[in-house]
N, C-alpha and C positions, 0 to 999 in steps of 0.2 A: 729353699734357702733365700733369705732376704738379699736384695740388691743394694749395692753401695757404690759410691763414686770413688775413683782411685785417689783423688786429692782431698777427700773429706776426712777430717780428724775429729775425735771427741776427746774429752778430758775426764779423768777419774775424779769423782766427788770426794775422794779421801786424800789423795796426794796432789791432785790437779796437774799431773803430767798429761801431755797430749799424745795420742796414739791412733792408729787406724784400727777400727773395730774388728776388721777381718784378721788382724794379726794378734789379737788378744788370746792368751792361752786359756785352758779350762782347768778347773779343779775337779778331779774324778772322785765323787762320793760313793761310787759303786765298788771301789777298791777298798777292802777292809784294812789294808796295810796303811799305816800312818808313818810319817817321816818328818824330819826337821826341814823347815823352810827358811833358808838363810836370807832370802829376799824380804820376806815378811818380818823376820827378826830385825833386819836392818831398818825397816820402816819404823818399828817400835823402839829403835835404838837400844837393842838388847843383844847380848851374846847369844849365839845360836843355841848353845846347850841350855840356856835359861828360858828360851821361848818354847811354848807348848807344841807338841806334835800336831800335824795337820794332814789332811788327805793329800795324795800326790798331785803334782801339777803336770799337765800334758801340754807341752809346747807345740806350736805349729811347725812341723818339720818339713823340710824339702823345698827346693826351689819352686816347683810347680804349685804346691799347696800355698806357698806364700804369694805367688803371682795371682792365683785365683782369689786369694783373700782380699785383693784390691777391688774385686768386683762382686764377689758373693761370700757369704759366711753362714755357718750353721747356727741354729738357734740354741740357746741355753736351755737345758733340761733339768729336772729335779735331781738327777744323779750326776749331772755334768754341768757345772756352773761356770760361766765366763768370768774371768778375773782380770784385774789391771796388770799389764806386763811390768809395771814399775814398782808396785807395792804389794801385789798379789792379794789385794782385798777384793771380795766378791762384788761385782757390779750390779746396780739395780736392774731389775728385769726389763723395764722399758728401754733402757740404754743398751743392754746386752742383746735384746731380741729384735729391736727395730733400728738401732743406731741413732735414735732421736735424742739429741742433747737438750735437756730441759733448761729453761731460764732459771738461773741460780739467784736467789734473793739472799743477800748477805746482811747480817745483823751485827753491828759493832757497838761496843760500849765498854768502858773501863770499869774497874772496881767501884762499887757503890752507885753505879748508874741505874740500878734496878732491872738489870737484864734477866736475872733469875726469875723474879716475879713476872716479868714480861713473858718469858717463855712459858712459865707455868700456867698463866691465865690464858695466853693466846691460843694454845693448842685446843683445850676443851671449848673455848669460845668459837673457834672456827668450825668445830664439829656440831655445835648446837645452834646458837643464834645465827651465825653467818652462813651456815649450811642452808638455812631457810631463806635468809634475805638475799643472798647472792646466788644460790643454787650451786653449791660446790661440795666436793667431798675430799676428805683428807686420808691418804693411805700411808701408814707407817712402813718405812723401808728398813732393811737390815743394815745395822752398823756394827760396832764392836764395843766391848767394854774395856776398862783399863788393863785387864789381863790379856787383851789381844784376842779374846774369843768373840765369835759372832753373837750379836744380841739385837733383838728387835728394838726399834727406836721408842716404841711405847713402853718397853721395859726400862729403858734408860730414863725416859720421862718420869715414870713413877718413882724411880730411885732418887732422882735429882730434885724434882719439884713436886710431883703429884702427892706423895706421902705427906709432905709438910703442909700443903694447902688443904688437904682433906682433914688434917688435924687443926685447921685454922691457925697455922703458924706461918709467918713470912719466910720466904726462902732466904737463907743466909748468903752473904756475898761469896762469890767464887774465890777460893783461896789462890788458885793459879790457873794457867791455861790448861784446858783439857783437850788433847788431840783425839777426842772420841766424839764426833759430831752426831747430832740427831738428824736423821734424814726423813723428810716427808714429801710425798708427791701430791700436789694440788690438782684436782681435776674439776674443771668448770664445765657445766652442762648447758648453760643457756647462752645463746648467741643470736643477735639480731641480724637481719639481712644486710643492713648497712655495715655492721661490724665485720661480717664475712667478706664484703666487697673491699673494705679498707685494709683488712688484715686477713687475707685468705688462708694463711697457714697457722695463725695463732691458736685456733681452737684444736689443731692437731698436735700442738707442741705441749708437752707436760711442763709444769712449773715445779722445780725442785726447791724446797725450803730446807736449806742446810744450815743448821744452827750450831755454831761453835761457841761455847760458853767460855770466851777468852777474857781473863782478868786484866791482861795488858801489862803485867809486870813480870820480870824474871823469865823472859823469853830466851830459849836457847836458839841457836842459829837454824836448826831444822824446824823449830816451831815458827820462827819468823817467816821462813820460806813458805810453809804450808798456809799460814794465816794470810800472808801477802798474796799468794796465788789465789786464795779463796776470794779476796777482795777484788783482784784484778780481773777475774773471770765472771764477776757478778753482773747480771743484767739490771739489777737494782740494788741500792744500798740503803739500809736504815741505820742511822746514828742515834744512839740514846745519850742524851746529855743530862747529867744530874744538876738540877737547879740550885742545889745547896753547895755546889763546887765553885760558884762565883757569887760575889756579894750582891744581894738584893735587899733593899731596905725592908725591915720587918720580918726577915727570915733568919733562921738559925744558920750559922756558918760552921760546918763540921770539917771542911777541908780547907787548909790554908792556901794551897797552890791550885790554881785552876787547871783542869785536865782537858777541857774541850779542845784547846789548840792542838794537843797531842793527838786527839782522835782524828782531826782533819789531816794532820801531818802523816798519820799512819796510812790513810787512804792515798794521799799524794805520793808517798814513797813507794807504796805497793804498785800503783799505776805506773810510775816511772821505771820501776824495776822489772815488772813482769807483763805489762800490757804493751804489745807492739804498736798499738794505735795511739798511745799517749804522746802528746806533744806539749812541752812546757809553755809554749806561747799560745796554746789554744785551750778553750774551755773543755772540761770533761763532760761528755754527753750522757753518761750513765745517770738515770734518774736517782736523785738523792733526797731521801726523807729525813729531815732533821727533827728529832723528837725530843721535846722537853718532858722527861719522865717525872714521875712523882708529882704530877701536875696539881694534885689536890693540895700540896703544900704551898701553892701560890694563892691559896684562899684561906689564910689563917682566920680563925674565929668566924668562918662562914662568909667573909667579905673578901672580894678580889683585891689584890694589891693595887695601889694607885696607878692609873694609866692602863689597867688591864680590863678589857671589855668583858662583861658578864657572859656574853654569848659563847666565848671560847670554852666554857665549862659544860656546854650542852653536849649530851651524848647523841651522835648523829645516827639516824636510821638510813639504811641503804636498801630497803625494799624497793622493788621496781627499778633498780639500777644504782650505780655509785653516786652518792650525793656530792657531786663536784662543787656545786655552788657553796654549800656549807663549809667544805674543806678549804676552798679558795678564800672565803671570808675570814676563817680562823687564821690562816697563814698570814693574811694582811694585818690582822689585829696583833698577832705575835711579833711580826716584823716591826711594827710601830712601837710596840712595848719595849723590845730590845733596843731599838734606836734611841728611845727616850731615856732608857736606863744606861745608855752608853756602853752596851755590851758590844764593842766595836770589833773584837776579834772574830766573833761568830759571823757577823754581817760581812766582814772583809773576806773571810774564807768562802762564803757563798758565791762570791764573784768568780771563783774558779770553775763553777758548774753552770751549764746552760739550762738545766732543768732541775729545779729543787722546790721543795715545799716545807713549811714549818708546821709542826704538829704539837698539840698539847695532849698528853696521854697519862692516865693514872691506872696502873695495872690493878691495884687493889681498891681504889676509890676512897680509901680512908687511911691515914697514917697508922701503922701498927702500934700497939701498946707494949712498951718495953724495948729492949735492945736485943739484936741478934746474938746468939742463935735462939733466944727465948722470946722473940717478938710475937705477941699474940694478935689475932685478928678478930674483930667483932663481926665483920661481914666482908664479903668480896663483891664489890660493885664497880667493875671496871668502867672507865670513861674512854671511849674511842680507842679501844685496845687494838683493833684491826685496821684503823684508818690509814696508817702509813703503808701497810701491805696492800690494801685495796687500791690506794692511789697508784702504787707501782704497777699493779696488775692492769689498771686502767691505762697507764702510759704505755704499757707493752701491748695493748690491744686485746687483752684477755677478757675484760668486762666492759660493759657500756655504761655511760652516764645516765642518770635519771633524767627523764624528760621533764623540763620545767613547764608549769602551766602558764599560759599566756593571759 
């Protein structure tokens, strides 16, 4: 049985409630009897009789068993899976069997920010190109579908994004928030000696990529709570900003009211409400990657907009380590560009954070032809699709920077 500390707590990647891993109940799959689960039904905001039957839950019973649970706990097995005591969702194996809480990377973007295409292209890119460059692997974890049934995250990915992209069609904007996240575990295999000295435990800690495709409008109170908890528990945050949501000369303007301020406000409100370490008079220390999505649209007719450096459109290679120099230069060029264009709200909000970077990213590489849901793609040539995520992994000590030649 694994050892745990009495005062250590973990949080559920579905409802984000904190609990002691030794006190989490099990769902018994060896019992052929199925029954209603009022706790899980409440999580899905359904009446008990409308929620599908599930295998019975075995709680930790008795004073002595609960006392021992503060120090030791049994492993999750195929027929006996550990679940969250607050929502009764099945916990990921790494969390259930080792008690290791992974670093959560949160991705936030409102409707039309390009989040669907970002998710759709990022996952296969991590498994192909970046698996070779960074030496990483991506494991799909179990989540659930909109019916409340367990579903593998790869299955959810195909239904939401993969099928569209395989047919060379852009992913349509998310109609509303989906409380059905995709969960992936990032495993990084290559660590330098210096990296192990500076961050001795980082290579033992998993990285949980929890992808909520939240549209940002029409939130119910329960949805706001889960989404806010998701942000406040994140070890790194990626914001996607749609460049067409604010006015830049030479660009089409499809949205009358800017949405980027609301995105920053969402983070601030989430931190203030659910993060015990948040202080209004202090900067937020969580690494923040501010991404200008649909970056190809800042180069109409093949020419960058005035004041935008050509190098920001280069796709960065991260072989032999994270290309920190190129990422830093791109961030500086984008900051100067936004400053000259007087996009003051973005720059003002960055002052709330002690560690941030600006990124230019194009998930598809080319604007789609037509309009959603029938927007067709000629090709998919992403530009710096993984740079925001890799920068956060670098800041957390999971990957090393590329050594620059003297």
